[in-house]
C-alpha positions in Angstrom: 41.8 100.3 -45.5 45.2 102.0 -45.8 43.6 105.3 -43.1 41.5 102.4 -40.7 39.1 102.0 -43.2 36.4 99.0 -43.1 34.3 99.9 -46.7 31.8 97.4 -47.4 32.7 95.3 -50.5 29.2 94.9 -52.0 30.2 92.2 -55.6 26.9 91.2 -57.5 28.6 89.5 -60.5 26.9 86.3 -60.3 30.0 85.4 -63.6 33.1 86.0 -60.8 32.2 87.3 -57.6 35.2 87.9 -55.0 33.6 86.7 -52.3 31.8 83.1 -52.5 31.1 81.2 -55.4 30.5 82.4 -58.8 26.3 82.2 -59.3 26.3 84.2 -56.2 26.2 88.0 -55.0 27.7 89.0 -51.7 28.3 91.7 -49.9 30.9 91.2 -46.4 33.3 95.2 -44.7 36.4 95.0 -45.8 39.1 94.4 -43.3 42.6 94.5 -46.2 43.5 94.9 -49.3 42.8 93.0 -52.2 46.2 92.5 -54.1 46.9 92.8 -57.2 47.4 88.9 -57.7 44.3 88.1 -56.3 42.1 86.5 -59.3 40.0 83.9 -57.6 38.9 85.7 -55.1 39.5 87.0 -51.5 38.7 85.0 -48.0 36.1 87.3 -46.5 34.0 85.1 -43.0 30.6 85.2 -43.3 29.8 87.6 -46.0 25.8 88.2 -47.0 25.2 85.4 -49.2 22.3 85.2 -52.2 22.3 81.8 -54.6 20.9 83.1 -57.8 22.5 79.7 -58.9 24.0 80.5 -62.5 26.9 82.3 -63.9 25.0 85.0 -66.4 21.8 86.0 -64.8 20.1 86.8 -68.2 17.7 84.3 -67.9 17.4 85.1 -64.1 16.8 88.9 -64.0 13.5 89.2 -61.5 15.5 86.6 -59.5 18.1 88.6 -59.8 16.7 92.5 -58.9 14.8 90.6 -56.3 18.0 89.3 -54.4 19.2 91.8 -55.1 17.4 94.8 -53.5 16.6 92.2 -50.5 20.5 92.9 -50.2 20.5 96.4 -50.7 17.6 96.5 -47.7 18.9 94.3 -45.7 22.6 96.6 -46.1 20.4 99.2 -45.0 19.2 97.3 -41.7 22.5 96.4 -40.7 23.5 100.6 -40.8 20.5 102.0 -39.0 21.2 98.8 -36.0 24.5 100.8 -36.2 23.2 104.1 -35.9 21.1 102.9 -32.7 23.7 101.5 -30.8 26.1 103.8 -31.5 24.5 105.9 -29.1 24.2 103.6 -26.2 27.3 103.2 -26.8 29.9 104.1 -23.8 32.7 102.9 -25.0 35.0 105.7 -26.6 37.2 103.4 -28.7 34.5 101.4 -29.9 32.3 104.6 -30.4 35.3 105.5 -32.9 35.2 101.5 -34.6 30.9 102.8 -36.0 31.9 105.7 -36.8 34.4 105.2 -39.2 32.4 102.1 -39.7 29.3 104.2 -40.6 31.8 107.1 -42.5 33.2 104.0 -44.5 30.4 103.6 -47.3 31.0 100.9 -50.4 32.7 99.9 -53.0 30.6 97.9 -55.9 32.4 95.3 -58.8 29.2 95.4 -60.9 28.5 93.1 -63.9 30.2 92.5 -66.6 27.6 92.1 -68.6 26.2 96.2 -69.9 24.4 96.1 -73.2 20.4 95.5 -73.8 18.8 94.6 -70.8 22.0 94.5 -69.3 22.9 98.6 -69.0 19.5 99.1 -67.9 19.8 96.4 -65.1 23.0 98.7 -64.2 20.9 101.8 -65.0 18.7 100.4 -61.9 21.2 98.9 -59.4 22.7 102.8 -60.0 19.8 104.1 -58.4 18.7 101.0 -56.0 21.6 101.0 -54.4 22.6 104.9 -54.6 26.1 105.4 -55.9 28.1 108.2 -56.4 30.3 108.0 -58.0 30.6 105.2 -61.8 34.6 103.8 -62.9 35.2 102.8 -66.1 37.8 100.5 -66.6 38.6 99.7 -69.8 34.7 100.4 -71.9 34.7 103.5 -74.2 31.3 102.6 -75.6 29.7 101.7 -71.4 31.7 105.2 -70.0 29.7 107.4 -73.3 26.7 105.2 -72.6 27.2 106.4 -68.8 27.3 110.4 -70.1 25.1 110.8 -71.9 21.9 109.1 -69.6 19.7 111.4 -68.4 18.4 109.6 -65.3 22.3 109.5 -63.8 23.4 113.3 -65.0 24.3 114.1 -61.2 26.4 111.1 -60.8 30.3 110.8 -61.3 31.5 109.2 -63.7 35.8 107.9 -64.0 37.1 107.0 -66.7 40.3 104.9 -66.6 42.5 103.6 -68.7 43.5 99.5 -68.9 46.9 99.0 -67.8 49.0 98.4 -71.0 49.3 94.8 -71.8 45.9 93.2 -70.6 44.1 91.1 -72.5 40.3 90.5 -71.9 40.2 86.5 -70.5 39.1 83.4 -73.2 35.8 81.3 -72.2 38.3 78.2 -71.1 40.6 81.0 -69.2 37.0 82.0 -67.5 35.6 78.8 -66.5 39.1 77.5 -65.0 38.9 80.5 -63.1 35.8 79.5 -61.4 36.4 76.1 -61.1 39.8 77.4 -59.3 36.4 79.7 -56.9 34.6 77.2 -56.4 37.6 74.7 -55.5 38.3 78.2 -53.1 35.3 78.1 -51.2 36.1 74.6 -49.5 40.1 73.7 -49.6 41.5 77.9 -49.8 43.1 80.1 -51.3 46.4 78.2 -50.2 44.9 74.3 -49.6 44.5 75.3 -46.0 41.1 74.2 -44.9 40.2 70.3 -45.0 36.3 70.1 -46.2 34.2 67.2 -44.8 32.1 64.7 -46.4 28.2 63.8 -45.3 26.0 61.5 -45.9 22.5 61.8 -46.2 19.6 60.1 -47.1 17.0 61.9 -49.1 14.3 61.9 -47.0 16.3 63.9 -44.6 17.0 67.1 -47.0 14.3 69.0 -49.5 16.3 69.9 -52.3 14.3 72.6 -55.1 15.2 74.3 -58.0 13.6 76.9 -60.3 11.4 75.8 -63.3 12.5 76.1 -67.2 11.7 79.3 -68.3 12.8 78.0 -72.1 11.7 81.0 -73.9 13.7 84.3 -71.8 16.2 85.3 -73.5 18.9 88.2 -73.1 17.0 90.0 -76.8 13.6 89.7 -75.5 12.3 92.6 -76.9 12.3 96.3 -74.5 8.8 96.9 -75.3 7.2 93.8 -73.9 10.3 93.5 -70.7 9.2 97.0 -69.2 5.7 96.6 -69.5 5.9 93.6 -67.2 5.0 91.0 -70.6 7.5 88.0 -71.2 8.1 86.1 -74.3 6.0 83.3 -72.6 3.3 85.2 -72.9 4.4 85.6 -76.8 3.6 81.0 -77.5 0.3 82.3 -75.7 -3.3 82.6 -77.9 -4.1 86.7 -77.6 -4.7 88.0 -74.9 -3.6 85.1 -72.2 -0.3 84.5 -70.5 1.2 82.9 -69.5 0.7 81.1 -65.8 4.2 80.0 -64.9 5.3 81.7 -61.3 9.7 82.2 -61.9 10.4 82.1 -58.5 7.5 79.1 -57.6 10.3 76.9 -56.2 10.0 72.9 -57.9 11.3 69.6 -55.3 13.8 67.5 -57.2 13.3 64.4 -57.3 17.3 63.3 -56.8 18.7 61.3 -58.9 22.4 61.4 -60.1 22.6 62.7 -63.7 20.2 65.8 -62.4 22.1 66.1 -59.0 25.7 64.8 -59.4 28.5 67.1 -59.8 26.4 70.8 -59.0 26.4 73.1 -56.0 24.2 73.3 -54.2 22.3 76.2 -51.1 21.9 75.5 -47.9 19.1 78.4 -47.2 18.2 79.9 -44.9 14.3 80.3 -45.7 11.7 78.9 -43.5 9.9 77.3 -46.1 9.9 76.0 -49.9 8.5 79.3 -51.1 11.5 82.0 -49.6 14.2 80.2 -51.1 15.0 82.6 -53.9 14.7 85.6 -51.6 16.4 84.4 -48.1 20.0 84.3 -47.6 22.4 81.4 -48.5 23.8 79.6 -44.9 26.8 78.1 -47.1 27.4 76.6 -50.1 27.9 72.1 -50.0 28.5 70.0 -53.1 27.1 66.6 -54.5 30.3 64.2 -54.6 28.4 61.5 -54.3 25.3 59.4 -54.9 24.0 55.9 -53.8 21.1 55.4 -55.6 20.3 52.2 -54.0 20.2 52.4 -50.7 18.4 56.4 -51.7 21.6 58.1 -50.2 23.8 61.9 -51.1 26.6 62.5 -50.0 27.6 66.1 -49.6 31.4 68.2 -49.5 30.5 70.4 -47.1 32.6 73.1 -45.5 32.1 72.6 -41.9 31.8 69.8 -39.7 29.1 70.9 -38.0 25.4 69.5 -38.7 23.4 71.4 -41.4 22.1 74.8 -40.6 18.8 74.1 -43.2 17.5 70.5 -44.8 16.1 73.2 -47.5 18.9 73.4 -50.5 19.1 74.9 -53.6 19.9 73.8 -57.1 21.0 76.1 -59.8 23.4 75.5 -63.0 26.3 75.7 -61.2 28.8 72.2 -62.2 32.2 71.5 -60.6 34.8 68.7 -60.1 36.8 68.1 -56.5 39.7 67.0 -58.8 
């Protein structure tokens, strides 16, 4: 960036995402250095964003993988468009900007979950995005596992030590940081923004969520995971398969118990079936509900109309205070 490069920053860490709220994966072009003290996010206008709706992908691995694949395809399409525009561009200055963008590469911030299925998820992602340098910060065991993994032998691995005095954050500290990240989404890093409250009737919007897979957990048998089986199948009679489609959205009946203080994704999907694989236009917060009048009050970052009436509910909760 100091040399006027504009690398793409891809943040797939749904627990602590630098570019948007928790529970999302994002990509955007960097045009400034990230200050060391910027521990609750950075401002990047209109990043590509997908809503997983959870702080951890352990119970939504298939959806998470699909969103990562869609993000990769979208980025690849953008790059191809840039290459075509370079051929047509006549202005020398614009040509230089396009060349700089094409040659800047990308930086990916990965998940902190690197055990069991998390490690295989990391390997799959390294291959998907054709990553050529892996930097491991202060995690000797992970570095050694990556060194020994035969499928990525040709990739450069770099081990960096943590700075002296750095300690792992507690669960309470991580939750506090997530709350600050959501607050900064609406109010800005320095409270320089003013969000808007909008009231909608229940029939004006449609809110969907993913079906609950009670059998899925991070310690599911690796063999079952690799051959397409699931822990749900193990609960059924022999020879039968679970019929629950985890990518099939379920319509939510509006209720304060379910929706109040929840974060919702405003989807670009044209149909409900595309909700979990489509980009998010942005995020809103359920600040109040009136069951008698059947209205829901949403905190939105923009005064403009919602670009879609299709909203997605996850498990991300927050209280605006």
